[in-house]
All heavy atoms as an XYZ file, in Angstrom:
918
protein
N      -3.636     -3.747     13.489
C      -4.589     -2.720     13.187
C      -4.377     -2.100     11.828
O      -5.356     -1.849     11.154
C      -4.579     -1.698     14.323
C      -4.911     -0.274     13.985
S      -3.619      0.788     13.332
C      -2.302      0.615     14.433
N      -3.175     -1.855     11.367
C      -3.081     -1.251     10.045
C      -3.799     -2.098      8.994
O      -3.594     -3.303      8.915
C      -1.577     -1.181      9.785
C      -0.984     -1.084     11.155
C      -1.848     -1.994     11.984
N      -4.661     -1.439      8.241
C      -5.406     -2.076      7.154
C      -4.864     -1.514      5.850
O      -4.915     -0.308      5.622
C      -6.900     -1.745      7.271
C      -7.558     -2.272      8.522
C      -7.793     -3.764      8.454
O      -7.939     -4.347      7.382
N      -7.827     -4.402      9.606
N      -4.327     -2.377      5.012
C      -3.674     -1.930      3.791
C      -4.346     -2.597      2.595
O      -4.518     -3.817      2.580
C      -2.167     -2.262      3.823
C      -1.537     -1.577      5.034
C      -1.490     -1.837      2.524
C      -0.379     -2.294      5.622
N      -4.713     -1.781      1.632
C      -5.285     -2.277      0.388
C      -4.397     -1.808     -0.746
O      -4.037     -0.631     -0.810
C      -6.724     -1.736      0.189
O      -7.515     -2.093      1.322
C      -7.345     -2.307     -1.073
N      -4.041     -2.730     -1.613
C      -3.171     -2.419     -2.739
C      -3.896     -2.821     -4.019
O      -4.243     -3.985     -4.203
C      -1.827     -3.168     -2.650
C      -0.917     -2.791     -3.797
C      -1.158     -2.924     -1.299
N      -4.121     -1.842     -4.887
C      -4.665     -2.108     -6.205
C      -3.514     -2.002     -7.197
O      -2.682     -1.099     -7.081
C      -5.744     -1.086     -6.564
C      -6.947     -1.141     -5.641
C      -7.936     -0.035     -5.961
O      -7.505      1.127     -6.123
O      -9.125     -0.347     -6.050
N      -3.468     -2.928     -8.158
C      -2.370     -2.900     -9.119
C      -2.875     -3.363    -10.479
O      -3.767     -4.217    -10.574
C      -1.195     -3.775     -8.651
C      -1.536     -5.236     -8.570
C      -1.222     -6.089     -9.627
C      -2.190     -5.764     -7.468
C      -1.554     -7.430     -9.572
C      -2.524     -7.100     -7.403
C      -2.209     -7.934     -8.461
O      -2.556     -9.258     -8.416
N      -2.332     -2.772    -11.523
C      -2.707     -3.131    -12.889
C      -2.325     -4.572    -13.191
O      -1.251     -5.043    -12.788
C      -2.008     -2.208    -13.889
O      -2.422     -0.877    -13.722
N      -3.194     -5.260    -13.908
C      -2.954     -6.659    -14.261
C      -1.617     -6.843    -14.971
O      -0.947     -7.861    -14.793
C      -4.098     -7.175    -15.140
N      -1.202     -5.844    -15.740
C       0.058     -5.932    -16.485
C       1.275     -6.034    -15.566
O       2.362     -6.370    -16.011
C       0.238     -4.702    -17.391
C      -0.828     -4.540    -18.445
C      -2.056     -3.761    -17.975
O      -2.203     -3.512    -16.762
O      -2.877     -3.414    -18.832
N       1.083     -5.729    -14.275
C       2.194     -5.766    -13.323
C       2.236     -7.057    -12.506
O       3.071     -7.191    -11.611
C       2.095     -4.566    -12.357
C       2.134     -3.190    -13.009
C       1.915     -2.105    -11.957
C       3.447     -2.981    -13.746
N       1.373     -7.999    -12.826
C       1.265     -9.193    -11.982
C       2.582     -9.949    -11.839
O       2.870    -10.496    -10.779
C       0.162    -10.122    -12.475
O       0.455    -10.575    -13.770
N       3.412     -9.953    -12.877
C       4.711    -10.623    -12.790
C       5.813     -9.694    -12.293
O       6.843    -10.158    -11.807
C       5.095    -11.199    -14.157
C       4.140    -12.268    -14.667
C       4.089    -13.480    -13.753
O       5.154    -13.929    -13.286
O       2.968    -13.984    -13.506
N       5.617     -8.394    -12.411
C       6.671     -7.425    -12.083
C       6.598     -6.929    -10.640
O       7.584     -6.404    -10.119
C       6.581     -6.224    -13.031
N       5.464     -7.081     -9.990
C       5.252     -6.557     -8.640
C       5.258     -7.720     -7.659
O       4.349     -8.546     -7.657
C       3.929     -5.792     -8.592
C       3.599     -5.154     -7.270
C       4.577     -4.645     -6.425
C       2.277     -5.031     -6.875
C       4.251     -4.044     -5.220
C       1.934     -4.430     -5.673
C       2.924     -3.940     -4.844
N       6.290     -7.780     -6.828
C       6.421     -8.852     -5.836
C       5.577     -8.479     -4.620
O       6.052     -7.874     -3.658
C       7.884     -9.044     -5.453
C       8.097    -10.283     -4.605
O       7.111    -10.807     -4.025
O       9.251    -10.725     -4.513
N       4.329     -8.841     -4.683
C       3.354     -8.410     -3.674
C       3.640     -8.960     -2.285
O       3.582     -8.234     -1.299
C       1.945     -8.781     -4.152
C       1.595     -8.026     -5.446
C       0.276     -8.465     -6.052
N       0.219     -9.861     -6.464
C       0.733    -10.338     -7.592
N       1.398     -9.549     -8.413
N       0.597    -11.612     -7.907
N       3.936    -10.223     -2.193
C       4.190    -10.816     -0.872
C       5.406    -10.173     -0.205
O       5.354     -9.796      0.963
C       4.380    -12.322     -0.999
C       4.632    -13.000      0.345
C       4.658    -14.508      0.213
N       4.981    -15.133      1.467
C       4.150    -15.306      2.489
N       2.915    -14.877      2.399
N       4.542    -15.886      3.606
N       6.490    -10.032     -0.952
C       7.693     -9.404     -0.382
C       7.410     -7.952     -0.004
O       7.902     -7.468      1.015
C       8.852     -9.491     -1.373
N       6.617     -7.255     -0.831
C       6.222     -5.884     -0.501
C       5.492     -5.845      0.839
O       5.825     -5.060      1.722
C       5.337     -5.291     -1.609
C       4.570     -4.085     -1.167
C       5.203     -2.858     -1.013
C       3.214     -4.174     -0.893
C       4.490     -1.738     -0.587
C       2.497     -3.072     -0.470
C       3.142     -1.847     -0.309
N       4.489     -6.699      0.989
C       3.688     -6.699      2.216
C       4.543     -7.014      3.441
O       4.450     -6.331      4.469
C       2.533     -7.691      2.108
N       5.379     -8.025      3.338
C       6.211     -8.400      4.484
C       7.181     -7.283      4.862
O       7.367     -6.979      6.045
C       6.954     -9.698      4.190
C       6.055    -10.937      4.050
C       6.867    -12.136      3.576
C       5.314    -11.233      5.347
N       7.791     -6.645      3.853
C       8.703     -5.528      4.134
C       7.947     -4.344      4.722
O       8.422     -3.687      5.656
C       9.432     -5.108      2.856
N       6.756     -4.081      4.206
C       5.943     -2.987      4.717
C       5.578     -3.215      6.175
O       5.719     -2.320      7.014
C       4.686     -2.842      3.862
C       3.791     -1.662      4.188
C       4.460     -0.363      3.765
C       2.452     -1.811      3.498
N       5.138     -4.402      6.505
C       4.751     -4.719      7.889
C       5.927     -4.525      8.841
O       5.788     -3.905      9.896
C       4.246     -6.160      7.987
C       3.037     -6.440      7.157
N       2.506     -7.710      7.042
C       2.251     -5.644      6.391
C       1.449     -7.676      6.252
N       1.279     -6.437      5.838
N       7.089     -5.065      8.452
C       8.275     -4.971      9.321
C       8.752     -3.526      9.492
O       9.222     -3.151     10.562
C       9.427     -5.790      8.726
C       9.297     -7.276      8.902
C      10.583     -8.000      8.503
N      11.067     -7.653      7.181
C      10.743     -8.298      6.062
N       9.931     -9.323      6.115
N      11.241     -7.921      4.905
N       8.634     -2.732      8.447
C       9.167     -1.372      8.487
C       8.211     -0.387      9.140
O       8.624      0.465      9.941
C       9.503     -0.895      7.056
O      10.383     -1.851      6.461
C      10.159      0.466      7.071
N       6.933     -0.492      8.824
C       5.951      0.469      9.338
C       5.545      0.138     10.773
O       5.214      1.044     11.550
C       4.728      0.555      8.398
C       3.624      1.410      8.992
C       5.153      1.114      7.043
N       5.590     -1.125     11.160
C       5.194     -1.526     12.512
C       5.805     -0.672     13.611
O       5.080     -0.089     14.424
N       7.131     -0.549     13.652
C       7.746      0.270     14.704
C       7.369      1.754     14.607
O       7.268      2.434     15.629
C       9.249      0.092     14.468
C       9.385     -1.168     13.704
C       8.135     -1.287     12.875
N       7.128      2.241     13.406
C       6.759      3.655     13.252
C       5.422      3.973     13.906
O       5.233      5.037     14.479
C       6.677      4.040     11.767
C       7.967      4.062     10.970
C       7.673      4.358      9.499
C       8.925      5.092     11.540
N       4.475      3.020     13.784
C       3.120      3.272     14.284
C       2.813      2.489     15.564
O       1.666      2.403     15.991
C       2.065      2.971     13.200
C       2.257      3.861     11.991
C       2.050      1.507     12.814
N       3.848      1.908     16.168
C       3.706      1.130     17.409
C       2.693     -0.002     17.253
O       1.804     -0.184     18.086
C       3.307      2.041     18.571
O       4.267      3.050     18.753
N       2.841     -0.763     16.173
C       1.944     -1.891     15.924
C       2.769     -3.159     15.735
O       3.841     -3.123     15.122
C       1.091     -1.635     14.684
N       2.275     -4.240     16.263
C       2.909     -5.541     16.076
C       2.704     -5.997     14.625
O       1.653     -5.727     14.029
C       2.294     -6.572     17.016
C       2.511     -6.274     18.491
C       3.969     -6.376     18.896
O       4.677     -7.252     18.353
O       4.399     -5.592     19.761
N       3.675     -6.679     14.087
C       3.574     -7.180     12.717
C       2.313     -8.030     12.548
O       1.628     -7.942     11.525
C       4.838     -7.969     12.320
C       4.648     -8.721     11.017
C       6.030     -7.026     12.222
N       1.969     -8.808     13.552
C       0.792     -9.679     13.471
C      -0.513     -8.899     13.319
O      -1.526     -9.464     12.902
C       0.719    -10.562     14.721
N      -0.505     -7.616     13.628
C      -1.721     -6.806     13.534
C      -1.980     -6.280     12.128
O      -3.085     -5.831     11.823
C      -1.638     -5.627     14.514
N      -0.999     -6.347     11.252
C      -1.148     -5.823      9.894
C      -1.996     -6.754      9.037
O      -1.899     -7.969      9.155
C       0.226     -5.679      9.225
C       0.968     -4.448      9.630
C       1.583     -4.373     10.870
C       1.059     -3.362      8.774
C       2.283     -3.245     11.255
C       1.752     -2.221      9.148
C       2.361     -2.154     10.387
N      -2.793     -6.156      8.190
C      -3.584     -6.909      7.222
C      -3.431     -6.219      5.865
O      -3.832     -5.075      5.706
C      -5.054     -6.941      7.616
C      -5.320     -7.746      8.868
C      -6.421     -7.056      9.656
C      -6.369     -7.439     11.107
N      -5.433     -6.635     11.886
N      -2.861     -6.927      4.910
C      -2.684     -6.360      3.574
C      -3.392     -7.247      2.579
O      -3.226     -8.464      2.585
C      -1.187     -6.242      3.210
O      -0.568     -5.361      4.141
C      -1.000     -5.707      1.804
N      -4.192     -6.631      1.728
C      -4.895     -7.360      0.682
C      -4.615     -6.696     -0.660
O      -4.419     -5.496     -0.738
C      -6.382     -7.452      0.957
C      -7.060     -6.147      1.242
C      -8.362     -6.411      2.016
N      -8.875     -5.296      2.736
C      -8.431     -4.840      3.907
N      -7.381     -5.370      4.478
N      -9.008     -3.849      4.514
N      -4.606     -7.507     -1.698
C      -4.273     -7.042     -3.034
C      -5.466     -7.237     -3.955
O      -6.137     -8.268     -3.894
C      -3.077     -7.831     -3.590
C      -1.819     -7.594     -2.797
C      -1.486     -8.422     -1.730
C      -0.988     -6.528     -3.097
C      -0.340     -8.206     -0.985
C       0.169     -6.301     -2.362
C       0.483     -7.136     -1.307
N      -5.681     -6.245     -4.800
C      -6.753     -6.306     -5.797
C      -6.160     -5.991     -7.163
O      -5.636     -4.905     -7.372
C      -7.848     -5.291     -5.468
C      -8.554     -5.592     -4.172
C      -9.693     -4.630     -3.952
N     -10.328     -4.947     -2.680
C     -10.758     -4.047     -1.822
N     -10.632     -2.754     -2.089
N     -11.319     -4.411     -0.699
N      -6.261     -6.948     -8.044
C      -5.763     -6.733     -9.394
C      -6.791     -5.940    -10.188
O      -7.976     -6.260    -10.171
C      -5.499     -8.079    -10.070
C      -4.887     -7.940    -11.443
C      -4.457     -9.274    -11.983
O      -3.557     -9.909    -11.437
N      -5.099     -9.713    -13.050
N      -6.323     -4.919    -10.865
C      -7.185     -4.084    -11.704
C      -7.144     -4.672    -13.105
O      -6.083     -4.699    -13.742
C      -6.684     -2.622    -11.733
C      -6.604     -2.049    -10.325
C      -7.575     -1.769    -12.637
C      -5.812     -0.745    -10.259
N      -8.265     -5.130    -13.575
C      -8.321     -5.729    -14.906
C      -8.252     -4.678    -16.000
O      -7.697     -4.926    -17.064
C      -9.597     -6.562    -15.058
C      -9.628     -7.773    -14.143
C      -8.458     -8.719    -14.366
O      -8.043     -8.915    -15.527
O      -7.945     -9.255    -13.370
N      -8.840     -3.529    -15.755
C      -8.857     -2.493    -16.777
C      -8.825     -1.133    -16.107
O      -9.499     -0.900    -15.096
C     -10.127     -2.616    -17.626
C     -10.197     -1.657    -18.772
C     -11.407     -1.900    -19.667
O     -12.194     -2.824    -19.398
O     -11.548     -1.145    -20.628
N      -8.035     -0.241    -16.663
C      -7.994      1.137    -16.179
C      -7.581      2.036    -17.335
O      -7.029      1.573    -18.323
C      -7.010      1.285    -15.009
O      -5.693      0.998    -15.437
N      -7.881      3.294    -17.198
C      -7.455      4.295    -18.170
C      -6.711      5.361    -17.395
O      -7.236      5.923    -16.435
C      -8.653      4.914    -18.920
C      -8.183      6.001    -19.882
C      -9.442      3.837    -19.650
N      -5.493      5.612    -17.781
C      -4.665      6.621    -17.107
C      -4.372      7.720    -18.114
O      -3.931      7.450    -19.236
C      -3.371      5.981    -16.573
C      -3.716      4.896    -15.550
C      -2.456      7.040    -15.965
C      -2.548      4.047    -15.105
N      -4.612      8.939    -17.710
C      -4.313     10.097    -18.557
C      -5.017     10.038    -19.890
O      -6.231      9.858    -19.972
N      -4.247     10.137    -20.971
C      -4.818     10.184    -22.316
C      -5.091      8.802    -22.900
O      -5.445      8.665    -24.065
C      -3.916     10.986    -23.253
C      -2.563     10.331    -23.497
O      -2.319      9.207    -22.980
O      -1.728     10.943    -24.182
N      -4.925      7.766    -22.094
C      -5.200      6.410    -22.546
C      -4.007      5.695    -23.141
O      -4.116      4.542    -23.560
N      -2.857      6.352    -23.176
C      -1.638      5.694    -23.638
C      -1.311      4.536    -22.700
O      -1.713      4.550    -21.535
C      -0.469      6.686    -23.647
O      -0.718      7.734    -24.547
N      -0.553      3.545    -23.174
C      -0.204      2.419    -22.300
C       0.452      2.910    -21.000
O       1.410      3.689    -21.026
C       0.786      1.612    -23.133
C       0.454      1.946    -24.545
C       0.014      3.388    -24.516
N      -0.091      2.490    -19.891
C       0.422      2.847    -18.565
C      -0.159      1.877    -17.559
O      -1.177      1.229    -17.815
C       0.057      4.287    -18.204
N       0.491      1.782    -16.432
C       0.026      0.910    -15.357
C       0.061      1.700    -14.056
O       0.626      2.790    -13.991
C       0.917     -0.325    -15.247
N      -0.543      1.119    -13.024
C      -0.580      1.809    -11.740
C      -0.566      0.840    -10.574
O      -0.962     -0.314    -10.692
C      -1.816      2.691    -11.648
C      -3.119      1.908    -11.670
S      -4.585      2.944    -11.479
C      -4.673      3.039     -9.705
N      -0.083      1.368     -9.466
C      -0.224      0.729     -8.160
C      -0.737      1.822     -7.233
O      -0.191      2.927     -7.214
C       1.122      0.195     -7.628
C       1.644     -0.921     -8.517
C       0.972     -0.284     -6.180
C       3.045     -1.395     -8.146
N      -1.799      1.530     -6.504
C      -2.307      2.483     -5.514
C      -2.386      1.771     -4.170
O      -3.013      0.713     -4.057
C      -3.675      3.040     -5.888
C      -4.178      4.031     -4.896
N      -3.585      5.273     -4.715
C      -5.172      3.959     -3.985
C      -4.229      5.922     -3.760
N      -5.189      5.144     -3.295
N      -1.734      2.341     -3.172
C      -1.669      1.758     -1.834
C      -2.460      2.645     -0.878
O      -2.247      3.858     -0.843
C      -0.203      1.651     -1.341
C      -0.142      0.994      0.032
C       0.650      0.884     -2.342
N      -3.372      2.044     -0.118
C      -4.111      2.757      0.929
C      -3.720      2.142      2.270
O      -3.859      0.939      2.472
C      -5.620      2.611      0.760
C      -6.184      3.282     -0.465
C      -7.705      3.299     -0.448
N      -8.138      4.374      0.448
C      -9.135      4.269      1.309
N      -9.813      3.143      1.428
N      -9.469      5.288      2.078
N      -3.230      2.979      3.175
C      -2.801      2.531      4.498
C      -3.739      3.163      5.528
O      -3.744      4.385      5.688
C      -1.338      2.946      4.786
C      -0.926      2.491      6.189
C      -0.401      2.385      3.728
N      -4.517      2.341      6.190
C      -5.433      2.824      7.220
C      -4.832      2.646      8.596
O      -4.406      1.555      8.969
N      -4.807      3.751      9.350
C      -4.290      3.748     10.724
C      -5.363      4.300     11.656
O      -6.130      5.187     11.263
C      -3.046      4.637     10.826
C      -1.868      4.284      9.929
C      -0.794      5.365     10.023
C      -1.299      2.930     10.316
N      -5.385      3.820     12.871
C      -6.326      4.370     13.843
C      -6.027      5.841     14.082
O      -4.859      6.273     14.053
C      -6.252      3.600     15.163
C      -6.770      2.158     15.119
C      -6.565      1.484     16.457
C      -8.228      2.108     14.702
N      -7.070      6.618     14.318
C      -6.925      8.053     14.539
C      -5.986      8.338     15.699
O      -5.763      7.492     16.567
C      -8.293      8.696     14.835
O      -8.908      7.997     15.916
C      -9.197      8.680     13.630
N      -5.441      9.548     15.688
C      -4.588      9.986     16.787
C      -3.136     10.158     16.403
O      -2.328     10.599     17.216
N      -2.798      9.835     15.169
C      -1.410     10.002     14.735
C      -1.212     11.370     14.098
O      -2.114     11.908     13.466
C      -1.051      8.916     13.749
C      -0.958      7.600     14.566
C      -0.751      6.495     14.060
N      -0.435      5.346     14.835
C      -1.323      4.489     15.256
N      -2.598      4.714     15.121
N      -0.936      3.386     15.842
N      -0.031     11.904     14.260
C       0.261     13.239     13.735
C       0.352     13.212     12.209
O       0.620     12.172     11.600
C       1.586     13.758     14.306
O       2.674     13.020     13.768
N       0.145     14.365     11.624
C       0.300     14.522     10.176
C       1.712     14.125      9.765
O       1.910     13.439      8.758
C      -0.018     15.978      9.753
C       0.365     16.224      8.298
C      -1.486     16.289      9.992
N       2.700     14.526     10.537
C       4.097     14.212     10.215
C       4.346     12.712     10.203
O       5.040     12.203      9.320
C       5.046     14.903     11.202
C       5.028     16.416     11.137
C       3.848     17.059     11.874
O       3.193     16.404     12.698
O       3.576     18.239     11.582
N       3.776     11.999     11.168
C       3.955     10.550     11.207
C       3.283      9.907     10.005
O       3.855      9.022      9.360
C       3.406      9.952     12.506
C       3.484      8.425     12.596
C       4.934      7.950     12.512
C       2.821      7.925     13.846
N       2.087     10.351      9.667
C       1.390      9.790      8.512
C       2.154     10.079      7.229
O       2.223      9.218      6.337
C      -0.041     10.310      8.447
C      -0.912      9.724      9.568
C      -2.359     10.090      9.428
C      -2.607     11.471      9.934
N      -4.040     11.823      9.995
N       2.758     11.243      7.123
C       3.576     11.555      5.951
C       4.796     10.640      5.884
O       5.174     10.168      4.809
C       4.002     13.023      5.968
C       2.855     13.970      5.678
C       3.240     15.431      5.856
O       4.193     15.767      6.559
N       2.482     16.305      5.222
N       5.409     10.381      7.027
C       6.560      9.471      7.059
C       6.144      8.067      6.641
O       6.843      7.411      5.861
C       7.190      9.459      8.451
C       8.412      8.576      8.532
C       9.064      8.563      9.910
O       8.544      9.192     10.855
O      10.114      7.901     10.034
N       5.018      7.592      7.155
C       4.510      6.276      6.765
C       4.291      6.237      5.255
O       4.653      5.263      4.587
C       3.211      5.937      7.533
C       2.502      4.724      6.919
C       3.506      5.696      9.003
N       3.737      7.297      4.703
C       3.504      7.358      3.269
C       4.787      7.318      2.468
O       4.908      6.557      1.496
N       5.763      8.100      2.874
C       7.043      8.142      2.152
C       7.749      6.794      2.213
O       8.271      6.303      1.202
C       7.930      9.243      2.721
C       7.420     10.631      2.408
C       8.127     11.712      3.213
O       8.902     11.430      4.117
N       7.848     12.959      2.882
N       7.771      6.196      3.386
C       8.413      4.891      3.550
C       7.679      3.839      2.716
O       8.305      3.031      2.011
C       8.445      4.499      5.048
C       8.774      3.035      5.228
C       9.434      5.369      5.812
N       6.362      3.860      2.769
C       5.559      2.847      2.076
C       5.706      2.937      0.567
O       5.826      1.914     -0.114
C       4.086      2.998      2.471
O       3.922      2.826      3.858
N       5.696      4.143      0.029
C       5.827      4.282     -1.423
C       7.233      3.854     -1.870
O       7.403      3.264     -2.932
C       5.450      5.706     -1.886
C       4.941      5.664     -3.329
C       6.598      6.682     -1.748
C       4.215      6.909     -3.766
N       8.227      4.085     -1.037
C       9.576      3.621     -1.338
C       9.656      2.105     -1.369
O      10.312      1.521     -2.247
N       8.989      1.460     -0.426
C       8.975     -0.008     -0.396
C       8.262     -0.554     -1.631
O       8.699     -1.550     -2.223
C       8.338     -0.519      0.917
C       9.219     -0.131      2.110
C       8.129     -2.035      0.865
C       8.574     -0.362      3.458
N       7.185      0.094     -2.039
C       6.485     -0.337     -3.258
C       7.426     -0.251     -4.464
O       7.505     -1.192     -5.263
C       5.235      0.507     -3.485
N       8.137      0.845     -4.583
C       9.081      1.004     -5.699
C      10.162     -0.074     -5.665
O      10.578     -0.587     -6.708
C       9.735      2.376     -5.648
C       8.776      3.506     -5.998
C       9.470      4.826     -5.987
N      10.440      4.842     -7.078
C      11.324      5.799     -7.269
N      11.387      6.814     -6.440
N      12.151      5.752     -8.285
N      10.621     -0.417     -4.466
C      11.674     -1.428     -4.321
C      11.218     -2.813     -4.767
O      12.058     -3.672     -5.058
C      12.144     -1.513     -2.867
C      12.908     -0.280     -2.412
O      13.324      0.530     -3.265
O      13.057     -0.127     -1.179
N       9.924     -3.061     -4.778
C       9.409     -4.387     -5.102
C       8.719     -4.437     -6.469
O       7.976     -5.366     -6.767
C       8.472     -4.872     -3.995
C       9.232     -5.178     -2.744
N       9.517     -4.220     -1.800
C       9.816     -6.311     -2.315
C      10.240     -4.765     -0.830
N      10.437     -6.037     -1.128
N       9.015     -3.439     -7.291
C       8.438     -3.359     -8.630
C       9.563     -3.340     -9.663
O      10.416     -2.457     -9.634
C       7.588     -2.089     -8.760
C       6.994     -1.815    -10.131
C       5.990     -2.896    -10.515
C       6.337     -0.440    -10.135
N       9.552     -4.325    -10.552
C      10.517     -4.358    -11.647
C       9.946     -3.539    -12.802
O       8.741     -3.588    -13.069
C      10.740     -5.790    -12.124
C      11.367     -6.701    -11.104
C      11.460     -8.099    -11.664
C      11.821     -9.078    -10.563
N      11.617    -10.465    -10.974
N      10.796     -2.798    -13.500
C      10.309     -2.043    -14.663
C       9.745     -2.990    -15.729
O      10.239     -4.094    -15.917
C      11.560     -1.341    -15.197
C      12.583     -1.457    -14.122
C      12.223     -2.624    -13.268
N       8.694     -2.527    -16.391
C       8.116     -3.272    -17.507
C       8.366     -2.438    -18.761
O       7.929     -1.282    -18.840
C       6.609     -3.516    -17.302
C       6.011     -4.213    -18.514
C       6.358     -4.326    -16.030
N       9.081     -3.023    -19.698
C       9.456     -2.328    -20.940
C       8.232     -1.714    -21.612
O       7.228     -2.394    -21.843
C      10.119     -3.318    -21.896
C      10.573     -2.721    -23.196
C      11.870     -1.944    -23.062
O      12.675     -2.280    -22.167
O      12.074     -1.016    -23.852
N       8.311     -0.410    -21.892
C       7.250      0.292    -22.607
C       5.994      0.552    -21.804
O       4.958      0.894    -22.379
N       6.064      0.369    -20.495
C       4.874      0.548    -19.668
C       5.194      1.455    -18.485
O       5.613      0.990    -17.425
C       4.369     -0.812    -19.167
C       3.001     -0.807    -18.496
C       1.897     -0.434    -19.488
C       2.715     -2.187    -17.898
N       5.034      2.767    -18.644
C       5.239      3.648    -17.494
C       4.255      3.271    -16.391
O       3.101      2.933    -16.666
C       4.948      5.046    -18.039
C       4.625      4.909    -19.476
C       4.577      3.454    -19.824
N       4.726      3.307    -15.164
C       3.891      2.908    -14.032
C       3.839      4.021    -13.002
O       4.877      4.517    -12.567
C       4.446      1.616    -13.389
O       4.465      0.583    -14.367
C       3.581      1.176    -12.219
N       2.628      4.385    -12.622
C       2.426      5.372    -11.566
C       2.195      4.634    -10.257
O       1.364      3.725    -10.194
C       1.224      6.262    -11.870
C       1.406      7.116    -13.090
C       0.218      8.047    -13.320
O      -0.588      8.283    -12.428
N       0.131      8.569    -14.522
N       2.931      5.030     -9.215
C       2.739      4.473     -7.879
C       2.207      5.596     -7.008
O       2.858      6.638     -6.866
C       4.059      3.914     -7.295
C       3.819      3.331     -5.905
C       4.654      2.862     -8.227
N       1.010      5.400     -6.466
C       0.391      6.409     -5.610
C       0.056      5.786     -4.266
O      -0.050      4.566     -4.136
C      -0.881      6.994     -6.253
O      -1.808      5.928     -6.526
C      -0.557      7.723     -7.549
N      -0.121      6.639     -3.279
C      -0.352      6.151     -1.925
C      -1.141      7.174     -1.128
O      -0.964      8.374     -1.312
C       0.996      5.910     -1.235
C       0.900      5.351      0.177
C       1.869      4.225      0.370
C       1.122      6.433      1.195
N      -2.001      6.674     -0.273
C      -2.684      7.552      0.679
C      -2.709      6.880      2.045
O      -2.859      5.665      2.157
C      -4.104      7.904      0.227
C      -5.077      6.764      0.302
C      -6.497      7.148     -0.081
O      -7.105      7.992      0.610
O      -6.992      6.577     -1.057
N      -2.505      7.675      3.067
C      -2.641      7.212      4.442
C      -3.912      7.862      4.962
O      -4.088      9.071      4.843
C      -1.424      7.635      5.299
C      -1.605      7.197      6.747
C      -0.136      7.040      4.726
N      -4.812      7.049      5.504
C      -6.079      7.593      5.977
C      -6.338      7.162      7.420
O      -5.757      6.190      7.907
C      -7.240      7.179      5.062
C      -7.564      5.702      5.096
C      -8.568      5.210      5.908
C      -6.853      4.797      4.305
C      -8.861      3.853      5.939
C      -7.145      3.447      4.335
C      -8.151      2.981      5.154
O      -8.437      1.646      5.189
N      -7.211      7.908      8.079
C      -7.576      7.628      9.468
C      -8.760      6.677      9.537
O      -9.749      6.856      8.823
C      -7.960      8.918     10.203
C      -6.785      9.807     10.513
O      -5.686      9.275     10.753
O      -6.958     11.034     10.523
N      -8.646      5.686     10.415
C      -9.778      4.822     10.759
C     -10.252      5.273     12.134
O      -9.438      5.463     13.042
C      -9.348      3.353     10.807
C      -8.822      2.825      9.494
S      -8.443      1.041      9.497
C      -7.542      0.809     10.995
N     -11.528      5.439     12.284
C     -12.095      5.918     13.537
C     -11.802      4.927     14.664
O     -12.274      3.788     14.655
C     -13.599      6.118     13.377
C     -14.247      6.786     14.569
O     -13.645      6.803     15.670
O     -15.355      7.306     14.408
N     -11.017      5.359     15.613
C     -10.605      4.517     16.746
C     -11.815      3.989     17.539
O     -11.817      2.872     18.029
C      -9.683      5.330     17.651
C      -9.042      4.547     18.769
C      -8.064      5.412     19.543
N      -6.907      5.784     18.769
C      -5.799      5.042     18.643
N      -5.729      3.889     19.253
N      -4.791      5.449     17.917
N     -12.849      4.805     17.645
C     -14.034      4.414     18.430
C     -14.909      3.406     17.694
O     -15.721      2.728     18.319
C     -14.837      5.652     18.796
C     -14.071      6.579     19.727
C     -14.782      7.899     19.967
O     -15.908      8.098     19.461
O     -14.200      8.735     20.670
N     -14.760      3.320     16.382
C     -15.605      2.423     15.590
C     -14.882      1.156     15.131
O     -15.533      0.198     14.718
C     -16.146      3.169     14.365
C     -17.011      4.353     14.704
C     -18.219      3.962     15.538
O     -18.854      2.938     15.300
N     -18.526      4.761     16.542
N     -13.566      1.148     15.185
C     -12.810     -0.020     14.722
C     -12.954     -1.161     15.727
O     -12.862     -0.955     16.938
C     -11.317      0.351     14.561
C     -10.500     -0.807     14.053
C     -10.507     -1.154     12.711
C      -9.702     -1.562     14.920
C      -9.745     -2.216     12.232
C      -8.944     -2.618     14.448
C      -8.966     -2.943     13.110
O      -8.218     -3.995     12.651
N     -13.196     -2.352     15.206
C     -13.325     -3.522     16.061
C     -12.517     -4.672     15.473
O     -12.337     -4.750     14.260
C     -14.804     -3.949     16.152
C     -15.681     -2.894     16.775
C     -17.125     -3.347     16.827
O     -17.412     -4.533     16.977
N     -18.027     -2.394     16.703
N     -12.049     -5.538     16.346
C     -11.277     -6.694     15.902
C     -11.530     -7.836     16.865
O     -11.622     -7.638     18.084
C      -9.780     -6.349     15.903
C      -8.883     -7.533     15.580
C      -7.418     -7.138     15.658
C      -6.505     -8.313     15.528
N      -5.102     -7.935     15.611
N     -11.625     -9.027     16.314
C     -11.704    -10.236     17.115
C     -10.823    -11.278     16.427
O     -10.778    -11.356     15.204
C     -13.163    -10.748     17.279
C     -13.766    -11.141     15.945
C     -13.244    -11.884     18.267
N     -10.086    -12.030     17.206
C      -9.271    -13.105     16.673
C      -9.863    -14.408     17.179
O      -9.998    -14.611     18.392
C      -7.795    -12.975     17.128
C      -6.986    -14.144     16.588
C      -7.225    -11.641     16.665
N     -10.228    -15.271     16.255
C     -10.880    -16.535     16.630
C      -9.913    -17.686     16.554
O      -8.992    -17.695     15.805
C     -12.062    -16.796     15.704
C     -13.102    -15.674     15.649
C     -14.136    -15.982     14.586
C     -13.756    -15.497     17.002
């Protein structure tokens, strides 16, 4: 059920180990939210162009973690803290390129979410 979208600056394509990030995220967050690893879906979108702040050279990673409604604010905060830490662990510094890592945990409407496995 967790739906994860990760946007990352093109300049980080070699520095951000996306697959290892996703696998570590699934294994770590699964027990926190009572979800099987097989239920996680993570997709990555490379950002070709972005402007951060005053336009000085910078890069970004933004992670969105969607969970079905019903989880406490504290649990969602824990998921966020753990997830942003995992992102940092899988990002190598790029010389001269400050990188902002941001994250949001959002609710997916439990009554509207549907899934089928074919």
